[in-house]
FISE-252014 format. One record per residue: residue number from 1; x, y, z of N, C-alpha, C, O in turn. Coordinates in Angstrom, 1 decimal, padded with zeros to 4 digits. Layout:
N
  zake     n.X     n.Y     n.Z    ca.X    ca.Y    ca.Z     c.X     c.Y     c.Z     o.X     o.Y     o.Z
   NUM       X       Y       Z       X       Y       Z       X       Y       Z       X       Y       Z
...
END
This chain:
203
  zake     n.X     n.Y     n.Z    ca.X    ca.Y    ca.Z     c.X     c.Y     c.Z     o.X     o.Y     o.Z
     1   001.0  -001.2   000.1  -000.1  -000.6   000.0   000.8   001.5   000.1   001.5   001.9   001.1
     2   000.6   001.9  -000.7   001.5   003.4  -001.2   001.1   004.2  -000.2   000.0   003.9   000.4
     3   002.0   005.3   000.0   001.9   006.6   001.1   000.5   007.2   000.8  -000.4   007.6   001.6
     4   000.4   007.1  -000.8  -000.9   008.0  -001.1  -002.2   007.2  -000.5  -003.2   007.7  -000.8
     5  -002.3   006.4   000.1  -003.4   005.6  -000.1  -003.5   005.0   002.0  -004.0   003.9   002.2
     6  -003.2   005.6   002.6  -002.6   005.4   004.0  -004.1   004.7   004.6  -005.1   005.3   004.1
     7  -004.5   003.7   005.4  -005.4   003.5   006.2  -005.8   004.5   007.2  -005.0   005.3   007.7
     8  -007.2   004.3   007.4  -007.5   005.9   008.0  -008.2   004.6   009.6  -008.6   003.5   009.6
     9  -008.2   005.5   010.6  -009.0   005.2   011.8  -010.0   004.1   011.7  -010.0   003.0   012.2
    10  -011.1   004.9   010.8  -012.0   004.1   010.4  -012.0   003.3   009.6  -013.1   002.7   009.5
    11  -011.1   003.0   008.9  -010.8   001.8   007.8  -010.7   000.6   009.1  -011.3  -000.5   009.1
    12  -009.8   001.0   010.0  -009.5  -000.3   011.3  -010.6  -000.6   011.9  -010.9  -001.8   012.2
    13  -011.3   000.5   012.4  -012.7   000.1   012.7  -013.6  -001.0   012.3  -013.9  -002.1   012.8
    14  -013.8  -000.2   010.4  -014.8  -001.4   010.2  -013.9  -002.7   009.5  -014.4  -003.3   008.6
    15  -012.8  -003.0   009.8  -011.6  -004.3   009.7  -012.2  -005.3   011.1  -012.8  -006.3   011.2
    16  -011.8  -004.3   012.1  -012.6  -005.0   013.9  -013.8  -005.1   013.4  -013.8  -006.3   013.0
    17  -014.9  -004.7   013.2  -016.3  -005.0   012.9  -016.7  -006.1   012.0  -017.8  -006.7   012.1
    18  -015.7  -006.6   011.0  -015.8  -007.1   009.8  -015.3  -008.5   010.6  -015.9  -009.5   010.1
    19  -014.4  -008.9   011.5  -014.0  -009.5   012.4  -015.2  -010.2   013.1  -015.6  -011.3   012.9
    20  -015.7  -009.2   013.9  -016.9  -009.6   014.9  -017.6  -010.2   014.2  -018.0  -011.3   014.7
    21  -018.1  -009.8   012.8  -019.2  -010.4   012.1  -018.8  -012.1   011.7  -019.5  -013.0   012.0
    22  -017.3  -012.1   010.8  -017.2  -013.4   010.5  -017.2  -014.1   011.8  -017.9  -015.1   011.8
    23  -016.6  -014.0   012.8  -016.8  -014.7   014.0  -018.2  -015.0   014.2  -018.7  -016.1   014.4
    24  -018.8  -014.1   014.0  -020.6  -014.8   014.3  -021.0  -015.9   013.4  -021.5  -017.0   013.8
    25  -020.6  -015.5   012.0  -021.0  -016.5   010.7  -020.0  -018.0   011.4  -020.7  -019.0   011.3
    26  -019.1  -018.2   011.7  -018.1  -019.0   012.0  -019.0  -019.5   012.9  -020.1  -020.0   012.6
    27  -018.7  -019.5   013.6  -019.7  -020.1   015.3  -020.9  -020.5   014.6  -021.1  -021.7   014.9
    28  -022.0  -020.1   013.7  -023.3  -020.5   013.7  -023.3  -021.4   012.5  -024.2  -022.2   012.2
    29  -022.1  -021.2   011.7  -021.9  -022.4   011.0  -021.4  -023.4   011.6  -022.0  -024.4   011.3
    30  -020.2  -023.7   012.6  -019.8  -024.6   013.0  -021.0  -025.6   014.4  -021.0  -026.8   014.7
    31  -021.8  -024.7   014.9  -022.7  -025.4   015.6  -024.4  -025.6   014.8  -025.5  -025.8   015.4
    32  -024.3  -025.7   013.6  -025.4  -026.1   012.6  -025.0  -027.9   013.3  -024.1  -028.5   013.9
    33  -026.4  -028.2   012.9  -026.4  -029.8   012.7  -025.7  -030.5   011.2  -025.6  -031.7   010.8
    34  -025.4  -029.3   010.8  -025.0  -030.2   009.4  -023.0  -030.0   009.3  -022.4  -030.4   008.3
    35  -022.1  -029.4   010.5  -021.4  -029.0   010.6  -020.5  -029.6   010.2  -019.7  -028.9   009.5
    36  -020.2  -031.3   010.4  -019.0  -032.4   010.5  -018.7  -032.3   008.6  -017.6  -032.6   008.1
    37  -019.9  -031.9   007.7  -019.4  -032.3   006.5  -020.1  -031.1   005.3  -020.4  -031.1   004.1
    38  -020.2  -030.0   006.4  -020.4  -028.8   005.6  -019.9  -028.0   005.2  -019.2  -027.3   006.0
    39  -020.0  -027.7   003.7  -019.4  -026.8   002.9  -019.1  -025.5   004.2  -018.0  -025.2   004.7
    40  -020.3  -024.9   004.6  -020.7  -023.5   005.0  -019.4  -023.6   006.1  -018.7  -022.6   006.0
    41  -019.1  -024.3   006.7  -017.9  -024.3   007.9  -016.7  -023.8   007.1  -016.2  -022.8   007.6
    42  -016.3  -024.4   006.0  -014.8  -024.1   005.4  -015.0  -022.6   004.6  -014.0  -021.9   004.2
    43  -016.2  -022.2   004.4  -016.2  -021.1   003.4  -016.1  -019.8   005.1  -015.5  -018.7   005.3
    44  -016.8  -020.4   005.9  -017.0  -019.4   007.1  -015.3  -019.4   007.8  -014.9  -018.4   008.5
    45  -014.7  -020.1   007.6  -013.3  -020.4   008.2  -012.1  -019.6   007.3  -011.0  -019.2   007.7
    46  -012.6  -019.3   006.1  -012.0  -018.8   005.3  -012.1  -017.5   005.3  -011.1  -016.8   005.3
    47  -013.7  -016.9   005.3  -013.7  -015.8   005.6  -013.8  -014.8   007.4  -014.2  -013.7   007.7
    48  -013.2  -015.9   008.1  -012.7  -015.4   009.3  -011.4  -015.2   009.3  -010.9  -014.5   010.2
    49  -010.6  -016.0   008.2  -009.3  -015.8   008.3  -009.0  -014.7   007.4  -008.0  -013.9   007.6
    50  -009.6  -014.7   006.7  -009.2  -013.2   005.6  -009.6  -012.2   006.9  -008.7  -011.6   007.4
    51  -010.6  -012.1   007.4  -011.0  -010.7   008.0  -010.1  -010.6   008.8  -009.5  -009.5   008.6
    52  -009.4  -011.5   009.7  -008.8  -011.8   010.5  -007.4  -010.7   010.3  -007.0  -009.7   010.9
    53  -006.9  -011.3   009.0  -005.6  -010.9   008.4  -005.7  -009.7   008.2  -004.7  -009.0   008.5
    54  -007.0  -008.9   007.4  -006.8  -007.4   006.9  -006.9  -006.8   008.5  -005.8  -006.4   008.8
    55  -007.5  -006.7   009.1  -007.2  -006.1   010.7  -006.3  -006.2   011.1  -005.7  -005.1   011.4
    56  -005.8  -007.2   011.1  -004.3  -007.1   012.1  -003.1  -006.6   010.9  -002.0  -006.4   011.2
    57  -003.5  -006.4   009.7  -002.6  -005.8   008.8  -003.1  -003.9   009.1  -002.2  -003.1   009.3
    58  -004.5  -003.6   009.2  -005.2  -002.3   009.1  -004.2  -002.0   010.5  -003.4  -001.1   010.4
    59  -004.5  -002.7   011.5  -004.0  -002.4   013.1  -002.9  -001.6   012.9  -002.8  -000.4   013.2
    60  -001.4  -002.9   012.2  -000.5  -002.3   012.4   000.2  -000.9   011.9   001.1  -000.1   012.3
    61  -000.7  -000.9   010.8  -000.2   000.1   010.1  -000.4   001.1   010.5   000.6   001.9   010.6
    62  -001.7   001.7   011.2  -002.4   002.5   012.0  -001.8   002.9   013.4  -001.6   003.9   014.1
    63  -001.7   001.9   013.5  -001.2   001.9   015.6  -000.1   001.0   015.7   000.2   000.6   016.8
    64   000.8   000.6   014.8   002.1  -000.1   015.0   002.0  -001.3   016.2   002.9  -001.6   017.0
    65   000.5  -002.1   015.9   000.5  -002.8   017.3  -000.2  -004.3   016.0  -000.4  -004.0   014.9
    66  -000.3  -005.4   016.4  -000.8  -006.8   015.8  -001.8  -006.8   017.0  -002.0  -006.2   018.0
    67  -002.4  -008.1   016.1  -003.3  -008.7   017.5  -002.5  -009.9   018.2  -001.4  -010.2   017.7
    68  -003.0  -010.7   019.2  -002.5  -011.3   020.2  -002.7  -013.5   019.2  -002.4  -014.6   019.7
    69  -003.4  -013.1   017.7  -002.9  -014.3   017.4  -002.8  -014.6   016.4  -002.8  -013.6   015.6
    70  -002.6  -016.0   015.9  -001.9  -016.3   014.3  -003.0  -016.4   013.2  -004.1  -016.4   013.8
    71  -003.3  -016.3   012.1  -003.6  -017.3   011.2  -003.4  -017.5   010.4  -003.0  -016.6   009.6
    72  -003.4  -018.9   010.0  -002.9  -019.8   009.3  -002.6  -019.1   007.8  -003.4  -018.3   007.3
    73  -001.4  -019.6   007.1  -001.6  -018.4   005.5  -002.1  -019.8   004.7  -002.8  -020.8   005.1
    74  -001.5  -019.5   003.4  -001.6  -021.1   002.5  -000.5  -021.8   002.3   000.0  -022.2   001.2
    75   000.2  -022.1   003.7   001.1  -022.6   003.4   001.4  -024.4   002.8   002.3  -025.2   003.0
    76   000.2  -024.4   002.3  -000.2  -026.2   002.0  -000.9  -026.6   003.2  -001.2  -025.9   004.2
    77  -001.0  -028.1   003.0  -001.4  -029.2   004.2  -000.4  -029.6   005.5  -000.8  -030.1   006.6
    78   000.9  -029.1   005.2   001.2  -029.4   006.5   001.7  -028.3   007.3   002.4  -028.4   008.3
    79   001.3  -027.2   006.9   001.9  -025.9   007.6   003.1  -025.8   007.5   003.9  -026.2   006.6
    80   003.4  -025.0   009.1   004.6  -024.4   008.9   005.8  -025.8   009.9   005.5  -026.3   010.9
    81   006.9  -025.9   009.1   007.9  -026.8   009.7   008.9  -026.4   010.3   009.7  -026.9   011.2
    82   008.9  -025.2   009.6   010.5  -024.4   010.2   010.8  -024.3   011.7   009.8  -024.2   012.4
    83   012.0  -024.2   012.2   012.4  -024.1   013.6   011.2  -023.2   014.4   010.3  -022.6   013.7
    84   011.2  -023.1   015.7   010.5  -022.4   016.5   011.7  -020.9   017.0   011.2  -019.8   017.4
    85   012.5  -021.1   016.8   013.5  -019.9   017.2   014.7  -019.8   015.6   015.9  -020.0   015.6
    86   014.1  -019.6   014.9   014.8  -019.6   013.4   016.2  -018.5   013.3   016.1  -017.3   013.4
    87   017.4  -019.2   013.2   018.5  -017.9   013.4   018.7  -017.0   012.4   019.5  -016.1   012.6
    88   017.7  -016.9   010.9   017.8  -016.3   010.5   016.4  -016.0   009.4   015.6  -017.0   009.2
    89   016.1  -014.7   008.7   014.8  -015.0   008.3   015.1  -014.1   006.6   016.0  -013.3   006.3
    90   013.7  -014.6   005.5   013.8  -014.5   004.3   012.4  -013.6   004.0   011.3  -014.2   003.9
    91   012.7  -012.2   003.7   011.3  -011.5   003.4   011.5  -011.5   001.6   012.3  -011.0   000.7
    92   010.5  -012.1   001.6   010.4  -012.1   000.0   008.8  -011.5  -000.2   007.7  -011.9   000.1
    93   009.4  -010.1  -001.2   008.0  -009.4  -001.9   007.9  -009.6  -003.0   008.9  -009.6  -003.6
    94   006.8  -009.6  -003.8   006.3  -009.3  -004.9   005.1  -008.4  -005.0   004.0  -008.5  -004.4
    95   005.6  -007.4  -005.8   004.5  -006.6  -006.6   004.3  -006.2  -008.0   005.1  -005.7  -008.8
    96   003.4  -006.4  -008.1   002.7  -006.2  -009.4   002.2  -004.9  -009.5   001.8  -004.2  -008.5
    97   002.3  -004.4  -011.1   002.3  -002.8  -011.4   001.5  -003.0  -013.0   002.1  -003.7  -013.8
    98   000.4  -002.4  -013.4   000.1  -002.1  -014.8   000.5  -000.8  -015.3   000.3   000.3  -014.7
    99   001.2  -001.1  -016.6   001.8   000.2  -017.0   000.6   000.9  -017.8   000.3   000.7  -018.9
   100  -000.1   001.8  -017.0  -001.0   002.6  -017.8  -000.8   003.8  -018.3  -001.8   004.3  -018.6
   101   000.2   004.4  -018.4   001.0   005.4  -018.9   002.0   005.3  -019.4   002.8   005.8  -018.6
   102   002.7   004.9  -020.6   003.7   004.6  -021.2   005.0   005.8  -021.0   006.2   005.8  -020.6
   103   004.2   007.0  -021.6   004.8   008.0  -022.3   005.4   008.8  -020.7   006.6   009.2  -020.6
   104   004.2   008.9  -019.6   004.6   009.3  -018.6   005.7   008.7  -017.3   006.1   009.1  -016.2
   105   006.3   007.1  -018.5   007.2   006.3  -017.2   008.1   006.5  -018.2   009.1   005.8  -018.0
   106   008.3   007.1  -019.4   009.7   007.3  -020.4   010.2   008.4  -020.2   011.4   008.6  -020.4
   107   009.1   009.5  -019.6   009.4   010.7  -019.3   010.2   011.1  -017.8   011.0   012.1  -017.6
   108   009.8   010.3  -017.0   010.8   009.9  -015.7   011.6   009.4  -016.0   012.5   009.8  -015.3
   109   011.8   008.6  -016.8   013.5   007.8  -017.3   014.3   008.9  -017.8   015.5   009.1  -017.4
   110   013.7   009.6  -018.6   014.4   010.7  -019.3   015.3   011.6  -018.1   016.4   012.1  -018.3
   111   014.8   011.7  -017.2   015.2   013.1  -016.3   016.5   012.7  -016.0   017.5   013.4  -016.0
   112   016.3   011.2  -015.7   018.0   010.9  -015.3   018.9   010.4  -015.8   020.1   010.2  -015.5
   113   017.9   009.9  -017.3   019.2   009.0  -018.3   019.6   009.5  -019.6   019.1   009.0  -020.6
   114   020.3   010.5  -019.8   020.2   011.1  -020.7   020.0   010.5  -022.6   019.4   011.0  -023.5
   115   021.0   009.0  -022.2   020.7   008.3  -023.3   019.5   008.0  -023.8   019.3   007.7  -024.9
   116   018.4   008.1  -023.0   016.7   007.7  -023.2   016.6   009.3  -023.8   015.6   009.2  -024.5
   117   017.0   010.4  -023.8   016.8   011.6  -024.5   016.6   011.4  -026.1   017.2   010.6  -026.8
   118   015.7   012.4  -026.6   015.4   011.9  -027.8   017.2   012.8  -028.5   017.8   013.8  -028.1
   119   017.7   011.9  -029.4   019.1   012.6  -029.5   020.1   011.5  -029.2   020.9   011.2  -030.0
   120   020.1   010.9  -028.0   020.8   010.5  -027.2   021.3   009.2  -027.5   020.6   008.6  -028.4
   121   022.2   008.6  -027.2   023.0   007.1  -027.7   021.9   005.9  -027.9   022.3   004.8  -028.3
   122   020.6   006.2  -027.7   019.5   004.5  -027.7   018.4   005.7  -028.8   017.4   005.0  -029.2
   123   018.4   006.8  -029.3   017.3   007.6  -029.4   016.5   007.4  -029.2   016.4   006.4  -028.5
   124   015.0   008.4  -030.1   013.9   008.3  -029.8   013.1   007.2  -029.7   012.0   007.3  -029.2
   125   013.6   006.2  -030.0   012.5   004.9  -030.4   013.2   003.7  -029.2   013.1   002.5  -029.5
   126   013.6   004.0  -028.2   014.6   003.4  -026.8   012.7   003.0  -026.6   011.7   003.7  -027.0
   127   012.6   001.7  -026.1   011.3   001.0  -025.4   010.9   001.0  -023.7   011.8   001.3  -022.8
   128   009.8   000.8  -023.4   009.6   000.9  -022.1   010.6   000.2  -021.0   011.0   000.7  -020.0
   129   010.8  -001.0  -021.6   011.7  -001.9  -020.9   013.4  -000.8  -020.8   014.4  -001.4  -020.4
   130   013.5  -000.2  -021.0   014.7   000.7  -020.9   014.8   001.6  -019.9   015.7   001.9  -019.1
   131   013.5   002.3  -020.1   013.0   003.0  -018.9   012.5   002.9  -017.3   012.5   003.7  -016.4
   132   012.2   001.7  -017.6   011.9   000.1  -016.4   013.1   000.4  -015.5   013.2   000.8  -014.3
   133   014.2   000.1  -016.6   015.6  -000.5  -016.0   015.9   000.9  -015.2   016.0   000.7  -014.0
   134   016.0   002.0  -015.7   016.8   003.1  -015.3   015.7   003.7  -013.8   016.2   004.5  -012.9
   135   014.3   003.2  -013.8   013.9   003.8  -012.8   013.8   003.0  -011.4   013.5   003.4  -010.3
   136   014.2   001.8  -011.7   013.9   000.6  -010.6   015.9   000.2  -010.1   016.3  -000.5  -009.1
   137   016.6   001.0  -011.1   018.2   001.3  -010.6   018.4   002.3  -010.0   019.3   002.4  -009.3
   138   017.2   003.5  -010.4   017.3   005.0  -009.4   016.6   004.5  -008.2   017.3   004.4  -007.2
   139   015.8   004.3  -008.1   014.9   004.3  -006.6   014.4   002.7  -006.3   014.2   001.7  -006.9
   140   014.4   003.1  -004.8   014.0   002.1  -003.9   012.6   001.6  -004.6   012.0   002.3  -005.4
   141   012.1  -000.2  -003.9   010.9  -000.5  -004.4   010.3   000.0  -003.7   009.3   000.2  -004.3
   142   010.1   000.6  -002.4   009.0   001.4  -001.7   008.7   002.7  -001.9   007.6   003.1  -001.7
   143   009.9   003.5  -002.6   009.6   004.7  -003.1   008.8   003.8  -004.7   007.6   003.6  -004.9
   144   009.5   003.6  -005.2   008.6   003.3  -006.4   006.6   003.1  -006.7   005.8   003.4  -007.6
   145   006.5   002.3  -005.2   005.4   001.7  -004.6   004.7   002.9  -004.1   003.5   002.7  -004.0
   146   005.0   004.2  -003.7   004.7   005.3  -003.2   004.1   006.4  -004.3   003.1   007.1  -004.4
   147   005.2   006.1  -005.2   005.1   006.8  -006.3   004.6   006.4  -007.9   004.5   007.0  -008.9
   148   004.5   005.2  -007.6   003.4   004.8  -008.9   002.9   005.5  -009.3   003.6   006.0  -010.1
   149   001.7   006.0  -009.5   001.0   006.9  -010.1   001.7   007.6  -010.8   001.6   007.3  -012.0
   150   002.5   008.8  -010.5   003.6   009.6  -011.0   004.7   009.0  -011.8   005.6   009.7  -012.3
   151   004.9   007.5  -012.1   005.8   007.3  -012.8   005.0   006.1  -013.8   005.5   005.2  -014.5
   152   003.6   006.7  -013.7   002.7   006.4  -015.3   002.4   004.4  -014.4   002.1   003.7  -015.3
   153   002.3   003.8  -013.4   002.1   002.4  -013.0   000.8   002.6  -011.9   000.6   003.4  -011.0
   154   000.1   001.5  -012.3  -000.7   001.2  -010.8  -000.5  -000.2  -010.9  -000.3  -001.1  -011.7
   155  -000.8   000.1  -009.2  -000.7  -000.8  -007.9  -001.5  -001.7  -008.1  -002.7  -001.3  -008.0
   156  -001.3  -003.4  -008.5  -001.9  -004.8  -008.5  -001.5  -005.3  -007.5  -001.2  -004.7  -006.6
   157  -001.7  -006.6  -007.6  -001.1  -007.6  -006.1  -000.1  -007.6  -006.1   000.8  -007.6  -006.9
   158   000.0  -007.6  -004.6   001.4  -007.8  -004.2   000.9  -009.0  -002.7  -000.2  -009.3  -002.2
   159   002.3  -009.3  -002.3   002.1  -010.3  -001.2   003.7  -010.2  -000.4   004.8  -010.3  -001.1
   160   003.8  -009.9   000.7   005.2  -010.1   001.6   005.2  -011.5   002.4   004.4  -011.8   003.3
   161   006.0  -012.2   002.0   006.1  -013.7   003.2   007.5  -013.4   004.1   008.6  -013.0   003.6
   162   007.3  -013.7   005.4   008.6  -013.7   005.7   008.9  -015.1   006.3   008.0  -015.8   006.8
   163   009.6  -015.5   006.2   010.1  -017.0   005.8   011.3  -017.3   007.1   011.9  -016.3   007.4
   164   011.7  -018.8   007.8   012.7  -019.0   008.5   013.4  -019.3   007.1   013.1  -019.8   006.1
   165   014.8  -018.6   007.6   016.0  -019.4   006.7   017.2  -019.5   007.5   017.3  -018.9   008.5
   166   018.2  -020.4   006.9   019.7  -020.4   007.5   020.4  -019.9   007.0   020.7  -019.9   005.8
   167   021.1  -018.8   008.4   022.3  -018.1   007.9   023.3  -018.2   006.7   024.1  -019.1   006.7
   168   023.4  -017.1   005.5   024.3  -017.5   004.7   025.6  -016.7   004.2   025.7  -015.5   004.6
   169   026.5  -017.1   003.5   027.8  -016.7   003.7   027.2  -015.1   002.4   026.4  -015.4   001.5
   170   027.4  -014.2   002.4   027.1  -012.7   001.3   027.4  -013.6  -000.2   028.3  -014.3  -000.6
   171   026.4  -013.2  -000.5   026.5  -013.8  -002.1   025.9  -015.0  -002.4   025.5  -015.2  -003.5
   172   026.0  -015.9  -001.6   025.6  -017.3  -001.7   024.3  -017.7  -002.4   024.3  -018.5  -003.3
   173   023.3  -017.0  -001.9   022.1  -017.8  -002.8   022.1  -016.7  -003.9   021.5  -017.1  -004.9
   174   022.7  -015.3  -003.9   021.9  -014.6  -005.3   022.1  -015.3  -006.3   021.6  -014.6  -007.2
   175   022.6  -016.4  -007.1   022.2  -016.9  -008.0   021.1  -017.3  -008.6   020.7  -016.8  -009.7
   176   020.5  -018.2  -007.8   019.2  -018.6  -007.5   018.6  -018.1  -006.5   018.4  -018.9  -005.6
   177   018.0  -016.5  -006.2   017.6  -016.2  -005.2   016.0  -016.6  -004.7   015.7  -016.3  -003.5
   178   014.9  -017.2  -005.7   013.8  -017.5  -005.2   013.5  -019.4  -005.2   012.4  -020.0  -005.3
   179   014.7  -019.8  -005.2   014.9  -021.3  -005.3   014.1  -021.8  -003.7   012.9  -022.1  -003.8
   180   014.6  -021.9  -002.9   014.4  -022.1  -002.0   013.2  -021.7  -001.0   013.2  -022.0   000.2
   181   011.7  -020.7  -001.8   010.8  -020.2  -001.1   010.1  -021.4  -001.1   009.4  -021.8  -001.9
   182   010.5  -021.9   000.2   009.4  -022.9   000.7   007.9  -022.6   001.7   007.9  -021.9   002.7
   183   007.0  -023.2   001.1   006.2  -022.2   002.2   005.9  -023.3   003.2   005.0  -022.8   003.9
   184   006.2  -024.3   003.6   006.8  -024.8   005.0   007.5  -023.8   006.1   007.5  -023.9   007.3
   185   008.0  -023.3   005.4   009.5  -022.4   006.2   008.4  -021.0   006.3   008.9  -020.0   006.8
   186   007.2  -020.8   005.9   006.5  -019.5   006.0   006.1  -019.1   007.4   005.2  -019.6   007.9
   187   006.9  -018.0   008.2   006.0  -017.4   008.9   004.9  -016.5   009.4   004.3  -016.4   010.4
   188   004.8  -015.9   008.3   003.6  -015.3   008.5   003.9  -014.3   006.6   004.9  -014.3   006.0
   189   002.4  -013.5   006.2   002.6  -013.5   005.6   001.0  -012.2   005.2   000.0  -012.2   005.9
   190   001.3  -011.3   004.3   000.7  -010.0   004.4   000.5  -010.2   002.4   001.3  -010.5   001.5
   191  -001.2  -009.9   002.2  -001.4  -009.9   000.9  -002.6  -008.8   000.7  -003.6  -008.7   001.5
   192  -002.2  -007.9  -000.4  -003.1  -006.7  -000.4  -003.6  -006.8  -002.2  -002.8  -006.7  -003.2
   193  -004.7  -006.9  -002.2  -005.5  -007.6  -003.2  -007.3  -006.9  -003.5  -008.2  -006.8  -002.7
   194  -007.3  -006.6  -004.8  -008.6  -006.1  -004.4  -009.8  -007.3  -004.8  -010.9  -007.2  -005.1
   195  -009.0  -008.5  -004.6  -010.1  -009.7  -004.5  -010.8  -009.3  -003.0  -012.0  -009.1  -002.8
   196  -009.9  -009.3  -002.0  -010.2  -009.0  -001.0  -011.6  -008.0  -000.7  -012.6  -008.2  -000.1
   197  -011.0  -006.7  -001.3  -012.3  -005.7  -001.4  -013.6  -006.5  -001.8  -014.5  -006.7  -001.0
   198  -013.6  -006.9  -003.5  -014.6  -007.4  -003.9  -015.7  -008.2  -003.0  -016.9  -007.9  -003.0
   199  -015.0  -009.4  -002.2  -015.0  -010.0  -001.0  -016.0  -009.8   000.2  -016.7  -010.5   000.8
   200  -015.6  -008.4   000.4  -016.2  -008.0   001.4  -017.8  -007.3   000.9  -018.8  -007.3   001.6
   201  -017.5  -006.5  -000.8  -018.7  -006.5  -000.9  -020.3  -007.8  -001.6  -021.6  -008.0  -001.8
   202  -019.5  -008.2  -001.6  -020.4  -009.8  -001.7  -020.7  -010.0  -000.5  -022.0  -009.8  -000.4
   203  -020.2  -010.3   000.7  -020.9  -010.2   002.0  -021.3  -009.3   002.2  -021.9  -009.0   003.2
END
């Protein structure tokens, strides 16, 4: 979530109310006579987990606080199999963007790189890929996220994983940085997607 769209106190309150409602739905589902084989129980469980994760994330962003419980993520059937006290952690981040204004993207890059200006080494026909390389080489990913509209980008889905890891030597894993992203070592994850907004509207 970029700095241009920080959550408000009202959104935290709404998320808390959503958790309360999800708890009521879950209790109603599990206490029904057909709960043993009722798909409504699974649906209510997933809705409660989604609501709790959303509330926890908003609570942290607004108040720098967290809830005293953990919600299992999509780690797979085995759950977390890592150490209770890991010696190191890996933070894996994926952020997707739609390129909604290629001209704006290139114009921002041209201000930073002379070779992208008309008449420069690459000429006027240099593509968007070169501009992306310039911008991501100049700015930190967090700044790109905060200024995405300014760069002609639109934020899409994003996810952040924090996983247990073994201590490594400098440069050891750089040739294949994502090869060992094991879901069973996942400690927590935070997802941002319009899918969750759509689910809230459906409810």
